[in-house]
C-alpha positions as CSV (number, residue, x, y, z in Angstrom):
1,M,21.3,105.8,11.6
2,S,18.6,107.9,9.8
3,R,14.8,106.6,10.1
4,I,14.8,105.3,6.6
5,E,18.0,103.3,7.5
6,A,16.6,101.8,10.2
7,A,13.4,100.9,8.8
8,R,15.4,99.0,5.9
9,A,17.7,97.3,8.2
10,I,14.5,95.7,10.2
11,L,13.4,94.5,6.6
12,A,17.0,93.1,5.9
13,A,17.0,91.4,9.4
14,N,14.0,89.7,9.4
15,D,15.2,88.6,5.8
16,R,15.0,84.6,5.3
17,G,16.2,84.2,2.0
18,G,13.4,85.8,-0.5
19,Y,11.1,86.0,2.4
20,T,10.5,88.5,5.3
21,V,9.3,87.2,8.8
22,P,7.1,89.9,10.3
23,T,9.6,90.0,13.6
24,D,12.1,87.0,15.2
25,R,11.0,84.2,17.0
26,L,7.4,85.4,17.3
27,Y,6.6,84.7,14.2
28,P,9.2,82.8,12.1
29,F,7.5,82.0,9.0
30,Q,6.1,83.8,6.0
31,W,2.5,85.5,6.5
32,N,0.3,86.2,3.7
33,W,-0.8,89.9,3.9
34,D,2.3,90.9,6.1
35,S,4.4,90.1,2.9
36,A,2.1,91.7,0.7
37,F,2.7,95.2,2.6
38,V,6.3,94.2,3.4
39,A,6.7,93.9,-0.3
40,M,5.4,97.2,-0.9
41,G,8.1,98.7,1.4
42,W,10.6,96.8,-0.5
43,V,10.2,98.4,-3.5
44,T,10.8,101.7,-2.3
45,F,14.6,100.5,-2.3
46,D,14.8,97.2,-4.0
47,A,12.2,96.2,-6.8
48,E,14.1,92.7,-7.4
49,R,13.6,91.7,-3.6
50,A,10.1,93.3,-3.7
51,W,9.2,90.7,-6.4
52,R,11.0,87.8,-4.7
53,E,8.9,88.6,-1.5
54,I,5.5,88.0,-3.6
55,E,6.7,85.1,-5.5
56,R,8.3,83.1,-2.3
57,L,4.7,83.9,-0.8
58,L,3.2,82.1,-4.1
59,E,5.4,79.0,-3.3
60,G,2.9,78.2,-0.8
61,Q,-0.4,78.7,-3.2
62,W,-2.4,75.5,-3.6
63,Q,-3.4,73.6,-6.6
64,D,-7.1,75.3,-6.2
65,G,-5.8,78.7,-5.7
66,L,-5.8,79.5,-1.8
67,V,-2.7,81.6,-0.9
68,P,-2.5,80.1,2.8
69,Q,-2.4,82.2,5.7
70,I,1.1,81.0,6.8
71,V,4.0,79.6,4.5
72,F,6.3,77.3,6.5
73,H,9.8,77.8,4.3
74,A,11.7,76.2,7.2
75,P,11.3,74.6,10.6
76,S,10.7,76.4,13.7
77,D,9.8,75.4,17.3
78,D,8.8,79.2,18.2
79,Y,5.1,79.5,16.8
80,F,2.4,77.6,17.3
81,P,0.3,76.1,15.6
82,G,2.9,74.7,13.6
83,P,2.7,72.7,10.3
84,D,2.2,69.3,12.0
85,I,-0.9,70.7,13.7
86,W,-2.3,71.5,10.1
87,G,-2.1,68.7,8.4
88,V,-1.6,70.2,5.2
89,T,-0.3,68.4,2.2
90,H,2.2,70.7,0.4
91,K,5.3,71.7,0.1
92,P,6.2,73.9,1.4
93,P,3.9,73.2,4.4
94,T,1.2,76.1,4.8
95,S,-1.7,76.3,7.1
96,G,-5.0,75.7,5.7
97,I,-7.0,79.4,5.5
98,P,-6.4,82.5,3.7
99,Q,-6.1,85.8,5.4
100,P,-7.2,88.9,4.0
101,P,-6.3,89.2,0.0
102,V,-4.0,92.1,-0.4
103,L,-1.7,90.2,-3.0
104,A,-3.2,91.9,-5.9
105,T,-2.8,94.8,-4.7
106,A,0.8,94.7,-4.1
107,V,1.7,93.5,-7.4
108,R,0.0,96.6,-8.9
109,F,1.9,98.6,-6.4
110,V,5.2,97.2,-7.2
111,L,4.8,97.0,-11.1
112,E,3.5,100.8,-10.9
113,R,7.0,101.5,-8.8
114,H,9.2,99.1,-10.9
115,G,7.9,100.4,-14.4
116,A,8.5,99.0,-17.3
117,A,11.3,96.6,-15.6
118,G,8.9,94.9,-13.7
119,V,6.2,93.9,-16.3
120,E,7.6,90.4,-17.3
121,R,7.4,89.2,-13.4
122,A,3.9,90.8,-13.0
123,R,3.1,89.1,-16.2
124,A,4.2,85.5,-14.9
125,I,2.5,86.3,-11.4
126,Y,-0.8,87.3,-12.7
127,P,-2.6,84.3,-13.7
128,R,-1.8,82.9,-10.0
129,L,-3.7,86.2,-9.0
130,V,-6.9,85.1,-11.4
131,L,-6.6,81.8,-9.9
132,N,-6.6,83.4,-6.3
133,H,-9.7,85.5,-7.0
134,L,-11.3,82.8,-8.0
135,W,-10.8,80.7,-4.8
136,W,-12.4,83.4,-3.3
137,Q,-15.6,83.2,-5.2
138,R,-15.5,79.2,-5.5
139,A,-14.8,78.3,-1.9
140,R,-16.3,81.5,0.1
141,D,-18.9,82.5,-2.1
142,P,-20.1,79.7,-4.3
143,E,-23.5,81.4,-4.1
144,A,-22.0,84.3,-5.9
145,T,-23.8,86.7,-3.3
146,G,-20.9,89.0,-3.6
147,L,-19.7,88.6,0.1
148,A,-17.1,86.1,0.9
149,A,-17.2,84.4,3.8
150,T,-14.9,83.8,6.6
151,L,-14.6,80.4,8.7
152,H,-11.9,81.4,11.4
153,P,-11.0,84.5,13.2
154,W,-7.3,84.4,12.0
155,E,-8.5,84.6,8.4
156,T,-9.4,88.5,9.0
157,G,-5.9,89.0,10.7
158,M,-8.0,90.6,13.2
159,D,-7.8,87.4,15.4
160,N,-9.6,88.3,18.5
161,S,-11.3,91.7,17.5
162,P,-14.9,92.0,19.9
163,A,-16.5,91.9,16.3
164,W,-16.1,87.6,16.9
165,D,-16.8,87.4,20.4
166,A,-20.8,86.4,19.5
167,A,-19.7,84.1,17.0
168,L,-17.3,82.9,18.5
169,E,-19.6,81.6,21.6
170,R,-20.7,79.1,19.1
171,V,-17.7,77.5,18.9
172,P,-16.5,74.6,21.6
173,T,-13.7,74.9,23.7
174,K,-12.7,71.2,23.5
175,T,-9.5,70.4,21.6
176,R,-7.9,67.7,20.0
177,T,-5.2,69.3,19.8
178,E,-2.7,70.0,23.1
179,I,-2.7,73.7,23.0
180,R,1.2,74.6,23.4
181,R,1.1,78.6,23.0
182,R,5.0,80.1,22.0
183,D,3.4,83.8,21.8
184,T,2.9,84.4,25.8
185,G,6.5,83.3,25.8
186,H,7.8,86.0,24.1
187,I,5.3,88.4,24.7
188,D,3.3,89.8,27.6
189,P,0.1,87.7,27.8
190,A,-1.8,90.7,28.7
191,F,-1.0,92.0,25.1
192,R,-2.2,88.8,23.7
193,P,-5.7,86.9,22.5
194,R,-7.0,85.5,26.0
195,G,-7.0,81.5,26.4
196,I,-10.3,80.6,25.9
197,E,-10.0,82.0,22.8
198,Y,-6.9,79.9,21.6
199,Q,-9.1,77.0,22.6
200,R,-11.7,78.1,20.0
201,F,-9.1,79.2,17.7
202,V,-7.7,75.3,17.7
203,H,-11.0,73.8,17.9
204,L,-12.0,75.2,14.5
205,V,-8.5,74.5,13.1
206,D,-9.3,70.7,14.4
207,L,-12.5,70.6,12.7
208,F,-11.3,71.6,9.4
209,R,-8.1,69.4,9.3
210,E,-10.5,66.5,9.8
211,T,-12.6,67.6,6.5
212,G,-9.0,67.4,4.6
213,W,-9.1,71.2,4.2
214,N,-12.1,70.5,1.8
215,A,-13.4,74.3,0.9
216,R,-17.2,73.2,0.5
217,R,-17.2,70.8,3.6
218,M,-15.4,73.8,5.6
219,L,-18.5,76.3,4.8
220,D,-20.8,73.6,5.5
221,I,-19.7,72.7,8.9
222,S,-17.9,75.7,10.1
223,P,-19.8,77.1,13.5
224,F,-17.8,80.5,12.8
225,K,-19.3,82.1,10.0
226,V,-18.9,86.1,9.0
227,A,-18.9,88.3,6.3
228,D,-15.9,90.2,7.8
229,V,-16.2,93.5,6.4
230,G,-12.2,94.5,6.3
231,T,-11.8,91.1,4.6
232,N,-14.5,91.9,2.0
233,A,-13.5,95.7,1.3
234,I,-9.8,94.2,1.1
235,L,-11.1,91.8,-1.3
236,L,-13.0,94.5,-3.5
237,R,-10.1,96.7,-3.8
238,A,-8.1,94.1,-4.8
239,E,-10.4,93.2,-7.6
240,R,-10.1,96.8,-8.6
241,D,-6.1,96.1,-8.6
242,L,-6.8,93.0,-10.4
243,L,-8.7,94.5,-13.3
244,A,-6.3,97.0,-13.8
245,L,-3.6,94.8,-14.3
246,A,-5.8,92.2,-16.7
247,E,-6.4,95.6,-18.6
248,Q,-2.6,94.8,-19.2
249,F,-2.2,91.1,-18.8
250,G,-5.9,89.4,-19.2
251,S,-8.1,88.3,-21.7
252,T,-11.7,90.2,-22.4
253,A,-13.1,87.1,-20.9
254,E,-11.0,87.7,-17.8
255,R,-11.7,91.6,-17.7
256,A,-15.7,90.6,-17.8
257,A,-15.7,88.3,-15.2
258,I,-13.6,90.5,-12.6
259,S,-16.0,93.6,-13.7
260,E,-18.9,91.5,-12.7
261,R,-17.6,90.7,-9.4
262,I,-17.0,94.3,-8.6
263,A,-20.0,95.5,-9.6
264,R,-21.4,92.9,-7.2
265,K,-19.1,93.2,-4.4
266,E,-20.2,97.4,-4.6
267,I,-23.8,96.8,-3.9
268,V,-23.3,94.1,-1.1
269,L,-20.4,95.8,0.5
270,A,-22.5,99.5,0.6
271,G,-24.9,97.3,2.5
272,L,-22.9,96.4,5.4
273,W,-23.5,100.3,6.6
274,D,-25.1,100.8,9.4
275,D,-27.2,103.9,10.0
276,A,-27.8,103.3,13.7
277,L,-24.0,103.2,14.4
278,G,-23.0,105.5,11.6
279,H,-20.5,102.4,10.5
280,Y,-19.7,99.6,8.2
281,L,-20.3,96.3,10.3
282,S,-19.2,92.8,9.8
283,R,-22.5,90.6,9.1
284,D,-22.8,86.7,10.9
285,L,-23.9,84.7,8.3
286,I,-25.7,82.2,10.3
287,G,-27.7,84.6,12.2
288,G,-28.2,87.0,9.7
289,N,-27.7,90.3,11.8
290,L,-25.1,92.8,11.2
291,I,-22.8,92.7,14.0
292,P,-23.1,95.9,16.1
293,V,-19.5,96.4,16.4
294,R,-17.4,99.3,15.5
295,T,-13.8,98.3,14.5
296,S,-10.8,99.9,12.6
297,A,-12.4,97.3,9.9
298,G,-15.4,99.6,9.3
299,F,-13.3,102.4,7.7
300,L,-12.2,99.7,5.3
301,P,-15.1,100.6,2.7
302,I,-13.2,103.5,1.7
303,F,-10.1,101.8,0.6
304,A,-12.8,99.7,-1.0
305,G,-13.5,102.9,-3.5
306,L,-17.2,103.3,-1.5
307,H,-16.6,107.0,-0.6
308,E,-20.2,107.9,-0.3
309,R,-19.9,107.9,3.4
310,A,-16.1,109.1,3.9
311,R,-17.1,112.3,5.2
312,E,-18.9,110.7,8.5
313,L,-16.3,108.4,8.8
314,A,-13.5,110.9,8.9
315,A,-15.6,113.0,11.0
316,R,-15.4,110.8,13.6
317,L,-11.5,109.8,13.3
318,E,-11.5,113.9,13.9
319,G,-13.4,113.5,16.9
320,W,-11.2,110.9,18.4
321,R,-8.1,113.0,17.4
322,A,-9.3,115.6,19.4
323,R,-9.6,114.0,22.3
324,N,-5.8,112.8,22.0
325,I,-6.5,109.3,20.7
326,A,-4.2,108.3,18.7
327,L,-5.9,107.2,14.9
328,V,-7.0,104.3,14.7
329,P,-7.7,102.3,17.4
330,S,-8.8,98.9,16.2
331,T,-12.1,99.3,18.4
332,D,-14.3,101.9,19.3
333,P,-12.9,103.7,22.1
334,D,-16.0,104.2,23.8
335,A,-17.1,100.7,23.5
336,A,-17.0,98.6,26.7
337,S,-15.1,96.1,24.9
338,F,-12.3,98.5,24.4
339,E,-8.8,97.3,25.4
340,P,-6.0,99.4,24.5
341,Q,-3.4,97.1,25.1
342,R,-4.7,93.9,24.0
343,Y,-4.2,92.9,20.5
344,W,-7.1,93.7,18.4
345,R,-9.2,94.7,20.8
346,G,-7.7,98.4,20.6
347,P,-4.5,98.9,19.6
348,V,-3.5,100.8,16.5
349,W,-1.8,98.8,13.5
350,A,-0.3,101.0,11.1
351,V,-1.3,98.4,7.9
352,V,-4.3,99.2,8.5
353,N,-4.0,102.8,9.3
354,W,-2.3,103.3,5.9
355,M,-5.1,101.5,3.8
356,I,-7.3,104.1,5.7
357,A,-5.4,107.1,5.2
358,R,-5.3,105.8,1.3
359,G,-8.9,105.4,1.0
360,L,-9.8,108.8,2.9
361,R,-7.2,110.5,0.1
362,E,-8.9,108.7,-2.7
363,A,-12.4,110.0,-1.5
364,G,-11.1,113.4,-1.4
365,E,-10.5,113.5,2.5
366,E,-7.0,115.0,2.9
367,A,-7.0,116.8,5.8
368,T,-8.0,113.4,7.6
369,A,-5.6,111.3,5.7
370,A,-3.2,113.4,6.7
371,S,-4.1,113.3,10.4
372,V,-3.9,109.1,10.5
373,S,-0.7,109.3,8.1
374,A,0.8,112.1,11.0
375,D,-0.4,110.0,13.9
376,T,0.9,106.8,12.4
377,R,4.4,108.4,11.8
378,R,4.5,110.0,15.6
379,L,3.9,106.8,17.0
380,V,6.7,105.1,15.1
381,G,8.8,107.9,15.5
382,E,8.3,107.9,19.2
383,A,7.9,104.2,20.1
384,G,10.1,102.3,17.7
385,F,8.7,99.9,14.7
386,S,6.2,98.2,17.5
387,E,3.8,95.5,16.2
388,Y,0.9,97.6,17.2
389,F,0.3,101.1,19.5
390,N,-1.4,102.0,22.4
391,P,-4.1,104.5,20.9
392,M,-4.5,106.0,24.8
393,D,-0.6,106.5,25.7
394,R,1.2,105.9,22.8
395,A,3.2,103.1,23.9
396,G,4.7,100.6,21.6
397,I,3.4,97.1,22.3
398,G,4.0,93.4,20.7
399,G,6.5,92.4,18.9
400,E,9.6,94.8,18.2
401,T,11.5,95.7,15.0
402,F,8.3,94.8,13.0
403,S,8.4,94.1,9.4
404,W,5.1,95.6,8.2
405,T,5.5,98.6,10.5
406,A,8.7,99.2,8.7
407,A,7.7,98.7,5.5
408,I,4.6,101.5,5.9
409,D,6.8,103.9,7.8
410,L,8.6,103.7,4.5
411,L,5.7,103.9,2.1
412,L,4.6,107.1,4.4
413,G,7.6,108.8,4.7
414,E,7.8,108.9,0.9
415,G,4.4,110.6,1.2
416,E,2.3,107.5,0.2
417,G,-1.2,107.7,2.1
418,R,-1.3,111.6,2.6
């Protein structure tokens, strides 16, 4: 079986009837940003299936526009916390928080690949994207600052990043929900978030559930409140892609509103640059300070279209590569908090690499974009379609036969991101 055939086979094996689970058992439901990337992988060989992935994810969209982190299409005991813990009254059941909003970017990508045959599918989806982007403004940036707030580390997709350590200290460890972790039964605990982090994660779920998932109340009471540089960069990119879709499907008023949000976000995202660390950082919205931790998320403003710091950031990546560190580690390998095997505290993730490479290429940093893409392809080629990879010894870690890793390998194999 060729490498392309193997990647396609993983997507087919993880297909659960129009939606793709990240991998069998460890993640048995549909995850928001996973499915956005997976749809881009599907469209390389099955456009109909790519559209269906997006449509099934949108079955979980709330009336207020939220596209939740997880859609529980079918029951499973292999994952905690399940729908009973979230207590969300939606059919199908969902979690109550978002994930990085890649969806508009995925829709534009799938449409451009599918061409005229995909126009009506995109036209039907477009109003749902508009509603979702309005949710981000109303629920997470009601004062229109340009920076969306994150209220739970799970919303960032980078759950246990060292960037959240200090802010998480404000979150109590006591939970009303009994913690029954399933992940460490499937994967070595050394690769996963620690127990105390899970206590704080679940405390926040308990807290938000008691508000009835009221967005304003959640924003007011959360002890964890940050402006995640990764989420905000992805949102700015998504706004640009939504504007491109609005040129085809939207009204003059919609295009004006999106353009206004883009202009505001460009300014405030640029303000997350820290001269001392030479990196884009997240901001603690309670303390007001930039969080002095360099992570892979800090490269994503390039993906968002901010290119003025691309040369400096590319030089850091090339410096790591010269030391035989596989690109791009999720935490600065020189930081005390760097752990090369533990989830988002050091390992390399193919989806983040794809966004970074694409941004670098668009910024004119072709050589470094090629380096990031080549490292990603090498990691997958040597260690398989793993969930993530150790940047020091290049071993595959976490779940195996992982859907979004297969999807990214299909994209990079075609030259996307190089």
